[in-house]
SEMARDO-847754 format. One record per residue: residue in three letters; x, y, z of N, C-alpha, C in turn. Coordinates in steps of 0.02 Angstrom, whole numbers, plus 50000, padded with zeros to 5 digits. Layout:
residues N
ALAXYZXYZXYZ ...
//
This chain:
residues 231
MET527235061148076526835066948096527075073148059 SER526615076648026526785082547986526615088848025 TRP527085093548022526985100148054526665105148006 GLN526545102947943526315107647893525635110847910 PRO525145106947935524505110147953524585115748004 LEU525015114548054525135119648105525475125848074 ILE525975124548032526335130147999525865134247956 ASP525445130747917524955134147875524465138147917 GLY524265135247973523795138648018524095144948047 LEU524735144548066525075150348094525145155948042 ARG525295154047980525345159047927524675162447915 GLU524145158447914523475161347903523275165847961 ALA523455163748022523305167748081523665174448078 ALA524295174248059524685180348053524395185048001 ARG524165182147945523865186147891523225189447914 LEU522795185647950522155188347972522255194048022 ILE522735193248066522875198448116523195204548083 ALA523675203348039524045208848007523595213047962 THR523115209847929522675213447883522055216147918 GLY521985214847983521405217448019520755214447994 ASP520735207747989520145204347964519515206648000 LYS518995208147961518375211047989518055206448041 GLU518025199948025517715195148071518105194648136 VAL518755194548132519175194048191519075200248236 ILE519065206148205518965212248244518275212448276 GLU517765210348238517085210348264517015205848325 ILE517285199848319517235195048374517625197448436 THR518205200348424518615202948479518255208548515 ILE517975213248478517615218848508517015216448548 ARG516655211648520516075208948556516285205448621 SER516845202048619517095198748680517265203848733 LEU517595209248713517785214448760517165217948788 GLN516675219248745516055222448767515685218048817 THR515645211648803515285206948847515615206448915 ALA516275205648915516645204948977516615211449018 THR516655217148984516615223649019515935224649051 LEU515405223149012514715223849039514605219049097 GLY514835212849090514755207949144515125209949207 THR515735212649199516125214849257515795220849291 ALA515525225449251515185231349280514565229149319 MET514175224549291513575222049326513775218449391 ALA514305214549387514525210949447514775215649501 ALA515115221049480515385225949527514825229449566 ILE514265230749533513695234049565513445230049625 VAL513475223449618513245218949672513825216949717 GLY514385215149686514935212249724515315217049769 LEU515415223349746515785228149787515435229649853 PRO514785231449853514445232649917514445226549962 LEU514345220649933514345214549974515035213350004 GLY515555214249964516235213349989516395218150045 VAL516185224450037516305229450089515925227650153 LEU515305225650145514885223850203515185217950241 ILE515385212750204515665206850237516345208450268 GLY516745212650234517405214250259517405218750320 MET516915223250325516915228250378516495226350438 ARG516015221950429515545220250482515715213650515 SER515535213150578515575206750614514855204650631 PHE514655198950607513965196650619513955189050621 LYS513405186550648513335179350654513265176150585 GLY513635170850573513615167350509514085170150457 LYS514525174950477514985177950429515455172850399 LYS515725168450440516195163350414515855158750364 ILE515225157150377514855152750332514745156150264 ILE514555162550267514445166250205515085166850165 LYS515645168250199516285168750165516475161950133 THR516345156650169516495149950143516085148450080 ILE515455150450081515015149450022515285153149962 PHE515465159549971515725163549915516385160749891 ASN516805158449937517445155349917517325149149874 ALA516825145149894516675139049856516395140649787 LEU515995146049783515685147849719516185150549669 VAL516775152549692517295155049646517475149649595 GLY517455143349616517655137949571517075134149540 ILE516485137149537515905133649509516015132149435 PRO515845126049412515925124349340515485128849297 THR515785131849246515415136649205514865133249164 VAL514975127049144514465123649105513845122349148 SER513945120449210513385119249256512995125649269 LEU513375131049281513045137449292512685139749228 GLY512995138649171512685140449108512035136649097 LEU512015130349113511405126349106510855129049152 LEU511035130549214510545133249261510265139949236 LEU510705144349212510485150749187510065150049124 TYR510235145149083509845143949022509125142049040 ILE509055137749090508385135749112507985141649139 LEU508335145949178508005151749207507805156949154 LEU508245157849104508135163049053507745160748992 SER507635154148987507255151648929506545154448931 TYR506225154348873505575157448868505045154348913 SER505155148048933504695144748980504945145149051 GLY505525148349062505805148849129505545154849167 PRO505705155249231505455160749274505715167649254 LEU506285167849220506565174349199506505175349123 GLY506085171349092506005171849019505735178548997 PHE505375182049041505085188549023505625193749008 LEU506245192649032506785197349018506975197348944 ASP506845191848911506975191148839507705192848821 ILE508175189948859508885191248846509265184848829 LEU508905179348820509245173248798509485174248726 TYR510085171748712510405172448647510555179848630 THR510745183548681510945190548671511585191948709 VAL511925197348690512535199348727512375201048799 PRO511835204848814511665206148884511545199748924 GLY511255194748891511145188348924511795184948944 ILE512285184948898512945182148913513275186148969 ALA513215192848964513525197149015513225195849084 LEU512565194749086512235193249150512505186649178 GLY512575181649135512855175249157513565175949183 GLU513965179849148514655180949170514675184849236 ALA514195189449244514165193249306514025188649365 VAL513555184049356513395179149409514015174949425 LEU514395173249373514985169149382515525172649423 ILE515625179249411516195182649442516025186649505 ILE515385187049522515205190449585515575187449645 PRO515605180749651515975177849708516715179849709 ILE517025180749651517725182949649517795189849678 ILE517355194449657517385201349682517265201549757 VAL516745198049780516575198049851517145195349892 THR517425189749872517965186549910518585190849913 PHE518795193549855519405197549853519325204149891 VAL518755207449882518645213949915518605212949991 ALA518235207950013518175206750085518855205250116 SER519255201250082519925199650108520375205850110 ALA520315210050058520725216150055520545220850112 ILE519905221450126519685225950180519875223150248 GLU519805216750257519965213650321520715214050336 SER521115214750284521845215150294522055222050320 LYS521615226950317521775233650341521685234050417 ASP522065238350447522055239150520521365241350543 VAL521095237850593520445239550621520455246650649 GLN521025248850674521075255550703520925260950651 LEU521075259450588520925264350535520175265550531 ARG519795260150534519065260750531518805264850590 ASP519065263250649518855266850709519035274250705 LEU519635275650678519855282550672519395286550626 VAL519225283650569518785287050521518105288550553 ARG517845283750591517195284750623517245290050677 THR517825290050713517915294950767517925302050739 LEU518165302850678518195309450646517505311850622 GLY516995307750636516315309850618516085307750549 ALA516445303250518516245301050451515625296650453 SER515215297150402514625292850397514845285750377 GLU514375281050377514535274250358514775273950285 LEU514455278050242514665278250172515375281050165 ASP515515286450201516175289450199516705284650226 THR516525281150279516975276250308517135270650258 SER516605268250224516695262950175517145265150118 MET517035271350095517445273950039518175274750060 ALA518285276950123518975277750147519325271050151 ILE518975265950174519265259250178519405256550108 LEU518945257850062519045255549993519675258749962 ARG519775265049977520365268449950521005265449979 GLU520985263750043521565260650074521695253650046 ALA521145250250027521205243450000521215243449924 TYR521455248949895521415249949823521725244149783 SER522315241949803522655236749764522255230249764 GLY521955228649822521555222549827520915223049786 VAL520595228949788519985230049750520135229849675 SER520685233049654520885232949584521035225849561 LEU521355221949604521505215049588520855211149578 ALA520355212449619519715209049613519395210549546 MET519405216849525519085218849463519455216049402 VAL520115216349402520505213749346520425206149340 SER520455202749396520375195449397519685193449372 SER519185197349391518495195849370518415196849295 PHE518695202249269518665203449197519025197849159 ASN519595195849185519975190449154519565184049150 ARG519235182449205518815176349208518235176749159 ALA517915182649155517345183449110517565183149037 PHE518125186249022518365186748953518545179848924 ALA518835175548967519075169048943518575163448955 GLU517965165048974517455160048991517135157148928 LEU516975150648929516675147348872515985144548885 GLY515905140948941515285137248954514655141548952 ILE514675147148989514085151548992513955154748924 ALA514495157148892514415160348826514095155648776 MET514275149248780513995144348733513265142748750 MET513115141848814512445139948835511945145648827 ILE512145151548846511685157348844511675160748776 GLY512265161048743512305164648680512195160348618 ALA512325153848624512235149048568512695150448509 ASN513185154748518513705155848467513405157948399 ILE512945162748400512615165048339513065170148303 LYS513225168748240513675173048202513395180148196 GLY513815185048212513615192048207513175194448263 VAL513015190048310512565192048365512875190548433 THR513045184248445513305182248511513965178548506 ARG514255178248448514885174548441515465178548472 VAL515815175448520516375178648552517005174448540 LEU517565176648567518195173248553518185165848571 THR517985164348632518025157348655517555152748616 THR516935154948603516465150648567516675150048493 SER516955155348466517185155048396517775150348388 ILE518235150548436518805146048434518575138748434 ALA518095137248478517835130348483517515128248417 LEU517115132748388516765131148325517255130348267 GLN517695135248258518155135148201518635129248204 SER518835127248264519265121448272518905115048249 ALA518265114548269517875108648249517765108448174 MET517755114348141517645114748069518295114148030 GLY518865113848065519505113248031519795119748008 GLU519505125448030519775132048012520325133948061 ILE520905130748052521455131548100521725138648101 GLY521775141748043522055148548039521645153448080 LEU520985153548069520555158148106520555156448181 SER520555149948197520575147848267521205150348302 LEU521775149648268522405151948297522425159548305 ALA522155163148255522145170448259521735172748320 LEU521155169748329520735171448386521065169248451 SER521395163548450521745161148510522305165748530 PHE522685168248481523235172848496522965179148529 ILE522415181848503522125187848532521885186448603 LEU521565180748613521325178948680521905178348728 ILE522435175048707523015174048750523355180648766 ILE523415185048716523735191548727523355195548779 VAL522695195748774522295199548822522355196548892 VAL522305189848896522345186548961523025187448993 LEU523565186748953524235187748980524345194849003 THR524085199648965524135206648985523785207849052 LEU523205204849060522845205549123523215202049180 ASN523525196349165523905192849217524515196849239 PHE524845200249192525405204649210525155210349253 LEU524555212949236524265218349276524105215949346 ILE523845209849351523705206949417524335206349458 SER524875203849428525515203249463525765210049486 PHE525675215049444525885221849462525495224349522 LEU524845223149522524425225349578524595221549642 GLN524765215149635524945211249694525585213649726 ARG526015216749686526635219449713526525226349743 GLY525885228549743525735234949773525885240749727 GLY525845239249659526005244449610525575250549616 
//
């Protein structure tokens, strides 16, 4: 067994990163843009739902929480296939015309991470003392003001939800491949590019992109650990 291919790949990866290769930078920026847009879209839906589930007591609450907990682990390829059918030109959402686009990938990633935001936010809010909610209401605060006060108290949990969601979206492959089709210069992101370049034998470029992906994910994981310690 020869280590030479790996050594050569590492050298090429180091060269591409050190010289600021245009393709590497382009793919990295697109990955960050897609994950950021997807996380923002998910937050618009997930934060209010998480607050509602966390603060309210209603019939069927446990069932709804169980469903969202189960959806956290949904296979991305299966979800990607479902979204592809919905967004295809013959599908019910084909009029949106976002298949094979960055917004289309972001929408798919948003659907993927909404359960993460809802689950984490609801748990963070439920962990706060019920007396705090009653106190805020007693002081004459509106429902919106009460919700904002609880969110501030649950800041670390909410931040954890957002960082974890971005992490999941950034490192996702199935949806990006199904919805984006890995089109060069249009929808190619880190994960889809790594898969393609590896299959083509471009080990250096694959390793360079992998290093960038790992660095971002590890940085986010350190941030998550920091937030979990109540940073």
